[in-house]
Structures are given as C-alpha cells and as structure tokens.
GULUM-921748 format. One record per residue (C-alpha): y negated, x, z. Coordinates in steps of 0.2 Angstrom, whole numbers, plus 2048, in hexadecimal, padded with zeros to 3 digits. Each point is the difference from the previous one (the first is absolute). Example, Ala and Ser with C-alpha at 12.3 -4.5 7.8 and 13.67 -1.06 7.14 Angstrom:
BEGIN
81683E827/7EF8067FD/
This chain:
BEGIN
800800800/7EF8077FB/7EF7F9802/7EF8017F7/7EF7FE807/7F17FB7F5/7EF801807/7F37F57F6/7ED7FF803/8027EF80A/8137FF803/80E80A807/8117FD7FA/810806808/8107FB7F8/8128057FF/8088067F0/8137FF7FF/80780F7F8/80D7FB7F3/80A80A7F3/7F98027EF/8097FE7F0/8018107F5/7F77F67F2/7F080180A/802813805/8068097F0/7FE8007EE/80D8077F3/7FA8107F7/7FB7FC7EE/8007ED803/7ED7FE800/7F17F87F7/7F78097F2/7EE7FE7FC/7FA7FD7EF/7EE8017F8/7F87FC7EF/7F07FE7F8/7FC7EF7F8/7F37F47FA/7FA7EF807/7FA7F47F3/7F97EE801/7F280380D/7F17F5801/7F380E7FD/80580A80F/80980E7F8/7FB8127FE/7EF8057FA/7FC80A7F1/7FE81080A/8137FF804/8048097EF/813801803/8027ED7FF/7F97FF7EF/80B80F7FA/80F7F8807/7FD7F07F8/7FC8087EF/81080A801/80A7F0804/7F87F67F2/80380F7F4/8137FF803/7FE7EE7FB/7F88047F0/7EE7FC805/7F480F7FE/7F17FF80C/7F380C805/800802813/7ED804800/7FD7EE7F8/80A7F780D/7FA7F680F/80E7FD80D/7F97F480C/8107F6800/80B80F802/80480B80F/80A810802/80C7FF80F/80E80B808/8107F7802/80C80480E/8117F9805/80F80480B/8118027F8/80E7FA80C/81080A801/80E7FB7F4/7F47F57F6/8087FB7F0/7F87FE7EF/7F97EF7FF/7FB7FE812/7EF7FA803/7F480980D/7EE7FD806/7F280B7FA/7EF804806/7F18037F6/7F0809806/7EF8027F6/7FC8127FD/7EF7FD7F6/7F17F6806/8087EE7FD/7F97F480E/80E7F37FF/8117FF7F9/8037EE802/8077F67F2/8068107F7/8108047F7/809811801/8058067EF/8118087FD/80081080B/80D80D803/803806811/807811803/80980980E/7FD812807/80C8067F3/7F57FA7F2/80D7F37FA/7FB7EE7FD/8097F480C/7F67F07FF/7F67F67F3/7F27F5808/7F67F27F9/7FA7EF806/7F27F6808/7F780780F/8007F8811/7F180580A/7FE7FE813/7ED8007FF/7F27F87F6/7ED8027FC/7F57F1801/7EE7FF7FB/7F480A7F5/7F480F802/7FA802812/8077EF806/8138037FF/80F80180C/80F80B7FF/8107FC809/80E80E802/80280C7F1/7FE7F87EF/8038117F8/812801804/80E7F47FC/8127FD7FE/80C7FA7F2/80E7F8809/8108037F7/7F68087F2/80A8107FE/8118017F8/80C80E804/8048097EF/80A80F808/80C80080E/7FA807811/805813802/8087FC811/812805801/80F80080C/80C80E801/80F80180C/7FE813800/7EE800806/7FE7F180C/7F280380D/7F77F580C/7EE803804/7F87FA810/7F07F77FE/7FA808810/808811803/807802811/80F80C805/8077F380D/8007F27F4/80880A7F2/80E80580C/8037EE805/8007FA7EE/80D80D7FB/80B7FC80F/7FF7ED7FC/8058037EE/80E80C806/8077F380D/8017F37F2/80680A7F1/808810806/8108047F6/80F80780A/7F380780D/7F68097F3/7ED7FB801/7F87FB7F0/7EE801806/7F780F806/7EE801806/7F880E7F6/7EF7FF808/7F57F4809/7FD7F77F0/8108017F5/8127FB802/80D8067F3/80E7F37FC/8118027F8/8077EF7FC/8127FE807/80E7FE7F3/8017ED801/7EE7FF7FB/7FF80E7F3/7FE7F47F2/7F77F3809/7F0808805/7F67F0801/80C7F880C/80081080B/7ED801801/7FF7ED804/80B80280F/7F780F806/7EF7F67FF/8077F380D/80580D80D/7F480080F/7FA80F80B/7F480280E/7F18087F7/7F780D80B/7ED8007FF/7F380C807/7F57FA80E/7EF7FC7F9/7F07F9805/7F57F87F3/7EE7FE802/7F37F67F5/7EF805807/7F77F47F4/8087F1808/804807811/8137FD7FE/80D80B808/8137FE7FE/80B80A80C/813800803/8077FF811/80B80F7FC/7F180B800/80280C80F/7F180580B/7FE80F80A/7F97FF811/7ED8017FE/7F07FA808/7F27F87F5/7EE7FF805/7F67F67F4/7ED7FB800/7F27FD7F4/7EF8057FE/7F37F57F6/7EF8057FA/7F47F37FB/7EF8047F7/7F47F27FF/7EF8007F6/7F27F3804/7F07FF7F7/7EF7FE809/7F17F97F7/7EF808804/7F17F67FC/7ED806801/7F47F680B/7F77F27F7/7F38067F4/806811803/80280E7F2/812803803/80F7FA7F6/8107F7806/80F80C801/8127FE804/80880E80B/813802803/806801811/811808802/80C7FF80F/811808803/80C7F980C/811807805/80F7F8809/810809805/80F7F6807/80B80880E/8108077FA/80F7F5801/811807804/8127FC7FA/80E809808/8118007F7/80F80580A/80F8097F9/80A7F57F5/7F27F47FC/8017F57F0/7F47FB7F3/7FF7EF809/7FA808810/7F380A7F6/7F97F07F8/8007F6810/7F780E809/7F38027F2/7FE7ED800/7FE7FF813/7F180C7FF/7F87F57F2/80280C7F2/7FB7FA7EF/80B8037F0/7F580E7FA/801808812/8137FF7FF/7FF8097EF/7F680E808/80C80180E/80F8017F5/7F980E7F5/7FB80A810/8127FE807/8088057EF/7F5810800/805803812/8137FF7FC/8037F180B/8067F47F2/8118047F7/7FC7F77F0/7F78017F0/7EE7FA800/7FC7F87EF/7EE7F97FC/7FF7F47F2/
C-alpha cells in the first residue's frame, strides 16, 4: 500500500493508492515494432482569398511546375495565388500498416496564409527517414479554428493555419517494422534495473523450457528473448501471451512541483532524514504618496506635486517543524500545515531539504 499527497493552493488531499501489478503491455515495447514519422510538401487550393501572398515565391513556382506536368505552361511571375497556400504535411505510419490502410494527416501553413479553412489538399507524397514514399495524401481540410470579421474588427479562435485530413492518407508501401525470432528484444518504456529483472523472471516462470530461461535482462532498458520451441513459428501468439503477464513495476521516489499553480505531489514512500526546519518571512513594502503644494491666494508661486515615499518592513518570527527519525511525508505535510505554511512556502522548504540531503527522492519542477 502506498499513498500520495497533493498540496493545492486551497485544498490538501491525502489519499491511498493501491499498488497493483502492471501488465507488460504497459511497461515494454517490442524492438522494431514502432511508429514511423512521415513528412511531405503540398499545396492547399480552394481558399477564399486567404492563401499565400505574392511575396511567397515558392508557392507560385510549385503551382507552375504542377500545371506544367499537366500540359499547361504558365509564367510564375504572372501568377497571383491568393487562393493557394503551401503547407507541410505530416503523418504517423503505424507498425505493420498494410497498403491500402488509411491514416490521418496534418497540414501546417509554411507561408503567410492567414486561414486554411475550406481548403483542399492536393495529392502529396509523404516520405520516411529513408527517403521512400509510404503514404499518398489528399482530401478536404478539417480546421479546429476560424477567423471571423474583417480588417481591425476580427476574432480568431484556435489556430486556423493548421488542419487535419481525417483518413486522407493511403498507405502505398508496407511499414518497415519486422519480427524475427532470432532477434526478439523488449524495451522498457522507463528504464529501471529492478523492473527489468522482474520482467525477465516473470517471462521465465511462464515459458522456461526444461529449466532453461528464455529471457535475459541485458540492461535496465532491454530484455533479450528466445522463443521456446512450441512458439518458434507462432511469434504473434507468443508475444500476445507475454503482453498479459503482470509484474510489480518499481518506480523511483519523486516529488513533483508546479510553482506556477502551487501544486505539490509527494509519495508516502519518500524517506525523510531527521531534520529541524526554521522558516520565516520578511516583507518589504514601499509606498509613494503625492502631496500638492499650492501658493497663497494672489501669490506668484505655482502649484506643484511632490512625491512622498515611505518604506516599511515586517519580519515574522521563525516557525519550527521538527521531524523525528522515521518520519513520513504525511508527517511533514501535517507539520507544515500546522504552522500555516502556504504552498509556495512548502515549495521553498522542500527545495531547501533536498539541498540539505534530507529527502531521498527526485525533485522535479514542471
């Protein structure tokens, strides 16, 4: 049983989190079975005068080259492309995607187009890191924002210069992901020696052949597998059974701090060394008042405004929290709450305790 404590600006939450075994599907990935990122350059047509301006010269050149391949000769210098915009097209190719599978694509303006709403993406080839074409994309754009109004009286919602084409990409080449019985390896999504050893033990307990282990932890992030003879020709079934195995994942103690919102997340397993904390605050206030000096009636002087500055200081007495050996995070939080500490003061205390070596946990500021 473990607990987590969250300190919010106006609310303190202390709750229990039941530790439960985790499926290997959530902890590991199969080496080589991964997504592949694709990118391409394309044109959007059909815009209502919100395309790239004349100074975006590569749009006119692209359109002229495209028309040239269709048998139409046009001088790029004589073209106005207010209804055309150049975009970068990106997509993610899933592992084992077969030709004919449809994927979503994202388009983003790279010129000075102000709005892609209502546009149509022309046929665009998307390439992978190896330079091969894997997806051909085309279709109507779906924008998540819009622009209403004209000139200085307009309203923009979200980002109208980026859009998606749902199902607009068709896979033309099979994904490069491959499975090989001779080089099966599992990669931990979060490298940890304890978790890697537990994963290898769970696999060996389930699939060991004549007492011979089939899994070996090579490092904190990789586990080598040798399929047993019964599964040598059935890798898919073998990996499917591995994914449903469960282990107790080991996680590092961590304290997460969001100074912008004053949120602090702590785990109860965080160990605290005996330490005494003295915390106080000093505030300095500078006030400026303006006095008006007027001359006597019928006098020769002028009315003047003179600033009058005053400086005041206020220092509170130091407040003490004493933690005994074996104290928990809950004891720390309750002690700081008892002396009326604010979330930002708690953040300062935790940072000082970490610097003093009194907290055996990672301190992460987000």
